[in-house]
N, C-alpha and C positions, 0 to 999 in steps of 0.2 A: 674383502673383507670388512671394510668400512660400510659397504651397501646391508654386509647380514647383520654385521652390528646394529646399524640404524634399521632393520627390520626389528630383531629383536627387542630393542628401548619400544619400538611403535605399538608390537602385541602385546607386550606386558605379560603379567602373569594370569594362563590361562587355566590353570588348575581348579577345580570348586573345592572350596573347603567342607571340611565334615559337619556334618549338624551341628546343631550348639549344645544337644544334650552331649554328645559323643564326645566333641572336643573338651568338654567341661573335664568328663568321667576322664578322658585322657591324659589331661592337663594333672589332675590329680593321681592317676596310677603312676604317671611318668616320673613325677617328683619322689612318689614313696618307694619307687623303684630304683631311679637313681639315688636316693641315699640308701637303702637297705644293699644295693651292690656294693657302694664305698663300705658299706660298715661291714660287711663280710667277708669282701676279696681284695678292700683297700685299694682296687684299680677297676677297670673295667673287668664286664664278663664275658668271657669268649665260648661262643656256641658253635659246637660242628652239626649240621644239619645231617641225617641220614635217612636215604628213603629207601625204606625195607619191604616195597612191593606195594606202594601205595597207586593211587589213579591221580596223584599231583593235583588233586583241589587243595590238599593242607601244604602244599607247597607252594602254590601260588598264594595263598593267605601268609606265609613268612615272607614269602617274596616282596607283597604287600607291606609286611610289619617292617620293611627294610627301607621303604621306597618316602618321599618326599613328603608326603602327607601325616604317615604316623613317625617315620624318622627315629627307629631305635636306639639307632649311635648316638643320639642327644641326650640319651639317659645312660651311656657306659656300654649299650649291648654291641659286640662285634660279631662280626661271622667266621670262621676262618676253615680252610679246605683242610688239615690237618689235624688229628684226633691228640695229636702231642702236644696241642695248644692249648686243649680244651677244656673247658670248665664244667661245660654241659652239654648231654646228648640231648638233643631233640630227632627223637626218630616218631617217623609217620608211615602208616599202611600195619597191613598186618604182615608179617614175617611170612615172606616167602621162603620155598624150600633151598632154593639157590642163593638168597641172602644170608641165611642161619649163619654161615665162617665167617663172611665179611662184618656182619653186624659184631658177633664175638671178638673178633680181630680188633675191630673198631675200639669197642667196650675196652676190650685189655691194653691197647695203646694209649686209652687217654689215662692220664696221672691224677692220681688220688689227691684230695679226696673228687670228686665227681659227681655230679649228679646225672639222672637219666630221667627224660619225660616223654613218655608217651601222647605222642598228639593224637587230634582225631578219636571216632569213631576204632576204626580199623587198630588203628594202636593201642585202643584200651581194653579191647576185648573181641578182634577180629571184624567189628562191622558186616556187613554183609557178604563179606568172602570166608567169615570162619576158620574152621581147621577142615581140610580135605589133604585131598594127597598132593596139592603143589604150594597150602598155606599152613604153617606152624599156630596161625593164631594171635593174640593178642602178643604186645612185645614183652610181657613178664612172661609168657612161656620161654624166653630162650636168656632173655638176661634180668640183673633187677632193677624194678622198676622205682623210682622214688616218688612222681608225683605223673596224675593223666589230667589232660586236656580235653575231657568230651568236645564234641561234635562233630557235624558233618559238611561241611568244614569249620573249625573255630575260627572267628573274625581274628584279625589282629590285636587288638582290643583284649578280646578274651585268653589271647597267647600271650598277652604282654601281662595281663591282671593273674594269670596261671602261673606264668615264672616268677612275680613276686611274691603270692601266696606261697611258692616254695623258697624260696629265698626267707622269708619270714615265718616260715617252720608250721604252713598250715595246708594243709591238702587242700589245692585247687576244686572246684566245682565246675 
């Protein structure tokens, strides 16, 4: 055990920092986001992420939003596995026919007031998949959507900024 601890201390921090402009923007947006979450929710913002049929690129960026570099928990954002505890649904991908009922049930299980964000080009307008025999297209075709965060995939910074704009009452770009 001591050998492992000694190796950890010898190695030090091995992650690379964000580029300076991104780090400065993240600190500024994160501070505003933390203030907006406390003002509107009086606690933390709890998110339930739903993959409605995506290629998983957006999920990778959502996971990156929660990694030690972006660390969305320092701003008061937490993820949950149950929609019953969620304040916000983060829906990715075009809604596949097989996920329609599950998405509606998740939406219904989320307590009001609830926010819904369509993430990525596929969630916003169906993306390259569009509407077909296997896809219903955009998330808004199945459940009401409060905001769209476009991009293929949107970066963790764009995700945090989009959530901030939604909470502040502005439509994310």
